[in-house]
C-alpha positions in Angstrom: 0.0 0.0 0.0 1.4 3.4 -0.9 1.6 6.1 1.6 -0.7 8.2 -0.5 -3.6 5.8 0.0 -5.9 6.3 2.9 -6.3 3.4 5.4 -9.7 1.9 5.7 -12.0 3.5 8.2 -12.5 1.7 11.4 -15.8 3.5 12.2 -18.8 3.8 9.9 -21.1 6.7 10.5 -24.7 5.8 11.5 -27.2 5.7 8.7 -30.5 7.0 10.1 -33.4 4.5 10.0 -36.9 5.8 9.2 -39.2 2.9 9.6 -42.4 3.1 7.6 -45.8 2.7 9.2 -47.3 -0.8 8.7 -50.5 -2.5 9.7 -51.0 -6.2 10.6 -51.4 -8.7 13.4 -47.8 -8.4 14.6 -47.9 -4.6 14.6 -51.2 -4.8 16.5 -49.6 -7.2 19.0 -46.7 -4.7 19.5 -49.2 -1.9 20.2 -51.0 -4.0 22.8 -47.9 -5.0 24.5 -46.6 -1.4 24.5 -49.8 -0.1 26.0 -49.8 -2.8 28.7 -46.1 -2.5 29.7 -46.2 1.3 29.7 -49.5 1.3 31.6 -48.0 -1.0 34.3 -44.9 1.1 34.6 -46.5 4.5 34.9 -49.7 3.5 36.9 -48.3 1.0 39.4 -46.7 3.5 41.9 -50.1 5.1 42.3 -52.0 1.9 43.3 -52.9 1.7 47.0 -52.9 -1.3 49.4 -54.1 -1.1 53.0 -51.6 -2.8 55.3 -52.7 -1.2 58.5 -52.1 2.2 60.2 -48.3 1.8 60.8 -47.3 0.6 57.3 -47.1 2.3 53.9 -50.2 2.0 51.7 -48.4 2.0 48.4 -49.1 -1.3 46.6 -45.6 -1.6 45.2 -42.8 0.1 47.1 -39.0 -0.4 47.4 -38.5 1.1 50.9 -34.7 1.5 51.0 -34.8 3.6 54.2 -36.5 0.8 56.2 -35.0 -2.0 54.0 -38.4 -3.4 52.9 -39.9 -4.4 49.6 -43.7 -4.3 49.4 -45.7 -6.0 46.6 -49.4 -5.8 47.4 -49.9 -8.4 50.2 -46.3 -9.5 50.1 -43.6 -7.9 52.2 -39.9 -8.9 51.7 -37.4 -8.3 54.5 -33.6 -8.1 54.1 -33.1 -11.6 55.4 -35.5 -12.8 52.7 -33.5 -11.5 49.8 -33.4 -15.0 48.4 -36.9 -14.3 47.0 -35.4 -11.5 44.9 -32.5 -13.8 43.8 -35.1 -16.4 42.8 -37.0 -13.9 40.7 -33.8 -12.9 38.9 -33.1 -16.5 38.2 -36.6 -17.0 36.9 -36.2 -14.0 34.6 -33.0 -15.4 33.2 -34.5 -18.8 32.6 -37.6 -17.2 31.1 -35.3 -15.3 28.7 -33.5 -18.6 27.7 -36.9 -20.3 27.3 -38.4 -17.7 25.0 -35.2 -17.3 23.0 -34.9 -21.0 22.4 -38.5 -21.2 21.3 -39.1 -18.0 19.4 -35.7 -16.3 18.9 -35.3 -12.7 20.1 -39.0 -12.3 20.8 -38.3 -10.5 24.1 -36.2 -7.9 22.2 -38.9 -7.4 19.5 -41.9 -6.9 21.8 -41.2 -6.3 25.5 -37.6 -5.0 25.9 -37.8 -1.5 27.5 -35.5 -0.2 24.7 -37.9 -1.5 22.1 -41.0 -0.2 23.9 -39.8 3.3 24.4 -38.2 3.5 20.9 -41.6 2.5 19.5 -43.2 5.2 21.5 -40.7 7.8 20.3 -41.1 6.7 16.7 -44.9 7.1 17.1 -44.4 10.7 18.3 -41.9 11.3 15.4 -44.4 10.0 12.8 -47.2 12.1 14.3 -45.1 15.3 14.2 -43.0 14.9 11.0 -45.1 12.4 8.9 -44.4 8.9 7.7 -41.2 7.6 6.3 -41.0 9.5 3.0 -41.8 12.8 4.7 -39.2 12.1 7.4 -36.5 11.3 4.9 -37.2 14.5 3.0 -37.1 16.5 6.2 -33.8 14.9 7.2 -32.1 15.7 3.8 -33.4 19.3 3.4 -31.6 22.4 4.6 -32.6 23.9 7.9 -35.5 26.4 7.7 -38.2 27.6 10.1 -40.5 24.6 9.4 -37.7 22.0 10.0 -36.7 23.8 13.2 -40.4 24.0 14.4 -41.0 20.3 13.7 -37.7 19.2 15.3 -38.3 21.3 18.4 -41.9 20.0 18.8 -40.7 16.4 18.5 -37.8 16.9 21.0 -40.0 18.7 23.5 -42.5 15.7 23.4 -39.6 13.3 23.7 -38.3 15.2 26.7 -41.7 15.1 28.4 -41.9 11.3 27.8 -38.4 11.0 29.3 -39.4 13.2 32.3 -42.4 11.0 32.9 -40.2 7.9 32.7 -37.7 9.2 35.2 -40.5 10.5 37.5 -42.3 7.1 37.4 -39.1 5.3 38.4 -38.4 7.3 41.5 -42.1 7.0 42.6 -41.3 3.3 43.2 -38.9 4.2 46.1 -41.1 6.5 48.2 -44.7 7.4 48.6 -45.7 8.7 45.1 -48.3 11.4 46.0 -46.0 12.9 48.7 -43.0 12.8 46.4 -44.9 14.5 43.6 -45.9 17.4 45.9 -42.3 17.7 47.0 -41.1 17.7 43.4 -43.5 20.4 42.4 -42.7 22.6 45.3 -38.9 22.1 45.0 -38.5 20.4 48.4 -37.7 16.9 47.3 -34.3 15.4 48.0 -31.6 16.3 45.5 -31.1 12.6 44.7 -34.6 12.5 43.4 -34.0 15.4 41.0 -30.6 13.9 39.9 -32.2 10.5 39.3 -34.9 12.1 37.2 -32.5 14.1 35.2 -30.3 11.1 34.4 -33.3 8.9 33.4 -34.8 11.7 31.4 -31.6 12.2 29.5 -30.9 8.5 28.9 -34.5 7.8 27.7 -34.3 10.9 25.5 -31.0 9.8 23.9 -31.6 6.0 23.8 -35.2 6.1 22.4 -34.8 9.2 20.2 -31.3 9.0 18.8 -29.4 5.8 19.6 -32.3 3.4 18.9 -31.0 0.4 17.0 -27.4 1.2 18.0 -28.3 0.3 21.6 -29.5 -3.1 20.4 -26.5 -3.7 18.1 -23.6 -2.3 20.1 -24.6 -1.8 23.8 -26.8 -4.9 24.5 -24.9 -8.2 25.0 -27.9 -10.3 24.2 -27.4 -10.5 20.4 -24.1 -12.2 21.1 -25.5 -14.6 23.7 -28.6 -15.6 21.7 -26.5 -17.7 19.3 -26.1 -20.2 22.1 -29.8 -20.3 22.7 -31.0 -20.7 19.1 -30.9 -23.9 17.0 -32.4 -25.2 13.8 -35.8 -25.8 15.6 -36.1 -22.2 16.9 -38.9 -20.3 15.3 -37.4 -17.1 13.8 -38.4 -14.5 11.2 -37.1 -15.9 7.9 -37.4 -15.3 4.2 -38.5 -18.2 2.0 -35.7 -17.8 -0.5 -36.7 -20.9 -2.5 -40.1 -19.2 -3.2 -39.0 -15.6 -3.6 -36.0 -15.9 -5.9 -35.2 -14.8 -8.4 -36.8 -11.5 -7.4 -37.8 -8.8 -9.8 -40.2 -5.9 -10.3 -43.7 -6.8 -11.2 -45.1 -5.3 -14.4 -48.8 -5.3 -14.7 -50.1 -7.6 -17.4 -46.6 -9.2 -17.9 -46.4 -12.2 -15.6 -43.0 -13.9 -15.7 -43.1 -17.5 -14.6 -39.3 -17.5 -14.3 -39.4 -15.0 -11.4 -40.1 -15.7 -7.8 -42.8 -14.2 -5.6 -40.6 -11.4 -4.3 -41.1 -8.2 -6.4 -38.2 -6.4 -4.7 -40.6 -3.7 -3.4 -38.3 -3.1 -0.3 -41.4 -3.0 1.9 -39.8 -5.4 4.4 -36.7 -3.2 4.6 -38.6 0.1 4.9 -40.6 -1.0 7.9 -37.7 -2.6 9.8 -36.7 -0.6 12.9 -33.2 -2.0 12.6 -32.8 -1.0 9.0 -31.8 -4.5 7.8 -32.9 -6.7 4.9 -34.4 -9.9 6.2 -33.8 -11.5 2.7 -30.1 -11.6 3.4 -30.7 -14.3 6.0 -30.3 -14.4 9.8 -28.5 -11.4 11.2 -27.3 -10.3 14.6 -29.4 -7.0 14.2 -32.7 -8.8 13.8 -34.9 -8.4 16.9 -37.7 -10.7 15.6 -40.3 -7.9 15.8 -42.0 -9.5 12.7 -43.0 -6.1 11.2 -41.5 -7.3 7.9 -44.0 -10.2 7.9 -46.9 -7.7 8.1 -45.4 -5.6 5.3 -44.8 -8.6 3.0 -48.2 -10.1 3.6 -49.8 -6.8 2.7 -47.9 -6.8 -0.6 -48.7 -10.5 -1.3 -52.3 -9.7 -0.9 -52.2 -6.9 -3.4 -50.4 -8.9 -6.1 -52.5 -12.0 -5.5 -49.7 -14.2 -4.2 -50.0 -16.4 -1.1 -48.9 -15.0 2.2 -45.9 -16.3 4.1 -43.0 -15.3 1.9 -41.6 -13.9 5.1 -42.8 -15.7 8.2 -42.0 -17.2 11.5 -40.3 -20.6 10.7 -37.6 -22.9 11.8 -34.5 -23.3 9.7 -35.2 -27.0 9.6 -38.5 -26.3 8.0 -36.9 -24.1 5.3 -34.7 -27.0 4.3 -37.7 -29.4 4.2 -39.7 -27.0 2.1 -36.9 -26.4 -0.3 -36.7 -30.2 -0.9 -40.5 -30.3 -1.5 -41.5 -31.5 2.0 -43.8 -30.1 4.6 -42.9 -28.2 7.8 -43.3 -29.7 11.2 -46.2 -28.7 13.4 -45.3 -25.5 15.2 -45.8 -26.9 18.6 -43.3 -29.6 17.9 -40.7 -26.9 17.5 -41.7 -25.1 20.6 -41.9 -28.2 22.9 -38.7 -30.0 22.5 -36.1 -31.2 25.1 -34.4 -27.9 25.5 -37.5 -25.8 26.0 -39.1 -28.5 28.2 -36.0 -28.5 30.4 -36.1 -24.7 30.8 -39.8 -24.9 31.5 -39.3 -27.5 34.2 -36.5 -25.5 35.8 -38.5 -22.2 35.6 -41.6 -23.8 37.1 -39.7 -25.6 39.9 -38.1 -22.4 41.1 -41.4 -20.6 41.0 -43.1 -23.3 42.9 -40.4 -23.5 45.5 -40.6 -19.7 46.0 -44.4 -19.9 46.4 -44.0 -22.7 49.0 -41.3 -20.8 50.8 -43.4 -17.6 50.7 -46.5 -19.1 52.3 -44.6 -21.2 54.8 -42.3 -18.5 56.1 -42.6 -17.6 59.7 -43.9 -14.2 60.7 -41.3 -14.1 63.4 -37.6 -13.5 62.6 -35.0 -14.3 65.2 -31.2 -13.9 65.1 -29.0 -14.7 68.1 -25.4 -13.4 68.1 -23.1 -14.3 71.0 -21.0 -11.3 72.2 -17.4 -12.5 71.6 -15.5 -9.7 73.5 -15.3 -11.1 76.1 -16.5 -14.6 75.6 -17.7 -14.8 79.2 -17.6 -12.8 82.4 -16.9 -14.2 85.9 -19.2 -12.6 88.5 -18.3 -11.9 92.1 -19.9 -15.1 93.3 -17.9 -17.2 90.8 -20.8 -17.6 88.3 -20.0 -17.5 84.6 -22.2 -15.2 82.4 -22.5 -15.0 78.6 -24.0 -12.2 76.7 -26.2 -12.6 73.6 -27.8 -10.0 71.3 -31.2 -11.3 70.1 -32.6 -9.5 67.1 -36.4 -9.9 67.0 -38.4 -9.2 63.8 -42.1 -8.6 64.0 -43.5 -9.1 60.5 -47.1 -8.5 61.6 -49.0 -5.2 61.2 -49.5 -4.8 65.0 -47.3 -4.7 68.1 -46.7 -8.2 69.5 -45.4 -9.5 72.8 -42.6 -12.1 72.6 -41.3 -14.3 75.5 -37.7 -15.3 75.5 -36.7 -18.5 77.3 -33.9 -21.0 77.4 -33.6 -24.7 76.5 -30.7 -26.6 78.0 -29.9 -29.7 80.0 -27.5 -27.7 82.1 -28.7 -25.6 85.1 -28.5 -22.2 83.4 -30.5 -19.0 84.1 -31.6 -16.5 81.4 -32.3 -12.8 82.1 -33.1 -9.8 79.9 -31.3 -6.5 80.1 -33.4 -3.7 81.4 -36.3 -5.7 82.7 -37.1 -8.4 85.3 -39.7 -9.9 83.0 -39.0 -12.2 80.1 -41.5 -10.5 77.8 -40.5 -8.1 75.0 -42.9 -6.0 73.0 -41.9 -5.5 69.4 -43.6 -2.8 67.4 -45.4 -3.6 64.2 -43.2 -4.4 61.2 -40.1 -3.5 63.1 -36.9 -5.1 64.4 -35.9 -4.8 68.0 -32.5 -5.7 69.6 -32.7 -7.3 73.0 -29.6 -8.1 75.0 -29.9 -11.4 76.9 -27.7 -12.8 79.7 -27.2 -16.5 80.4 -25.6 -17.4 83.6 -24.1 -20.7 84.9 -23.8 -20.9 88.8 -20.4 -21.4 90.2 -19.3 -25.0 90.2 -22.0 -26.1 87.8 -20.9 -28.4 84.9 -21.5 -25.6 82.2 -19.2 -23.2 84.1 -16.3 -25.6 84.0 -16.3 -26.7 80.3 -15.5 -24.7 77.2 -18.7 -25.2 75.3 -22.3 -26.2 76.1 -25.0 -26.5 73.5 -28.1 -24.4 74.4 -31.1 -23.0 72.6 -32.9 -19.7 72.9 -36.6 -19.9 72.4 -38.8 -17.0 71.2 -42.6 -17.4 71.4 -45.4 -15.2 70.1 -47.8 -14.9 73.0 -50.7 -14.1 70.8 -50.7 -17.4 68.8 -48.1 -19.6 70.5 -45.8 -19.7 67.4 -42.2 -20.5 68.5 -38.8 -20.1 67.0 -35.9 -22.1 68.5 -32.4 -20.8 67.8 -29.4 -22.9 68.8 -26.2 -21.4 70.1 -23.3 -22.1 72.5 -22.6 -21.2 76.1 -18.9 -20.6 76.8 -17.4 -21.6 80.2 -14.0 -21.8 81.8 -11.6 -24.4 80.6 -10.5 -25.9 83.9 
């Protein structure tokens, strides 16, 4: 290579994508899913749920200050974080399951990036017009009309981003109270900062980055290759039927041509800007809008639908050889997807069982290690324990604390002569407990004695037994 030649560019400038409006069953399905998911996201913080006088009445609340997660009638405490871990595992397995069965169907229909990008494109189309109008506006020089349309679109995008950031922070505190504080300028600075960050990222990702987030930022297109096989149902072009493609001239049928008339409808509606006729591509999010566009064209020219369709690669090979495709359910229910379904269901069932069988009493017993024991004036040996009592009820409950041991030990509570502790509703209380072995008793003269501290709810008799160790002298 001579020094006068320019080296190849390592970065290609983004070609803007202006998807055309399309009608059809998959586009309608995307509208329904977009409405449901956005409705859930924006409305959920405003739903109320009566938990009693001392507890928050927001149906879904991540209470970081008090380390609680509320979901309607369910309350998750910090020691029950395994429920959150279980939900994350179920989400991962669900993603594996849907990808194995239907390709990147999550990306095409329910991914937040897809949902908000669809909403932003809807606003863009409403302000600037459909594809051809937007292409002309993009290419023309700046004038007052272009400035007015762009500013209108950007303001609407910013309002959507602001609503998105606002809805997110409403999940972490009481929504009506926070809204008043935001309006009056008295909310915590973190609330304003979070809203600003989410507004900016929503505005940029949904309005400008769009398909680049899916292609470059999201790792799932790379991972999906391990989830997809020849039985996975993906959006595919029936090349054996469509080729050789060519323009259709009215009154001049050409039996040598395939069904594809090279109208570019499938390319013009694609939000990723790809040509599905080139085969499977990393960029394809399986939104199936190209199917709607192609079916519409096939209807107009009198050809059968399905030139572009959901199909398995195995079926394409069979059809090319003159065979028939397998039943769609045989593709969906195969060993891999059945295994994912069983794992997903098992984890969900285990979490439900654990949820309904969990105790409303939480008890942690921590021996004080410094010092291990104290020798009293009469020669008795005393150990100290910190007992953490969690009352998961909506009302104050009395708990008794007692001792189980074969050795002659005595239990006392710090600050009271009684062995009853009142724990406020939905709170944790730390109670210091002393266990004493009389001088000369067996437990006082051996290094370790197994004991158990028993906590009992006096209202219903429910008991929790927590094993621990009494430390004595090593004579």
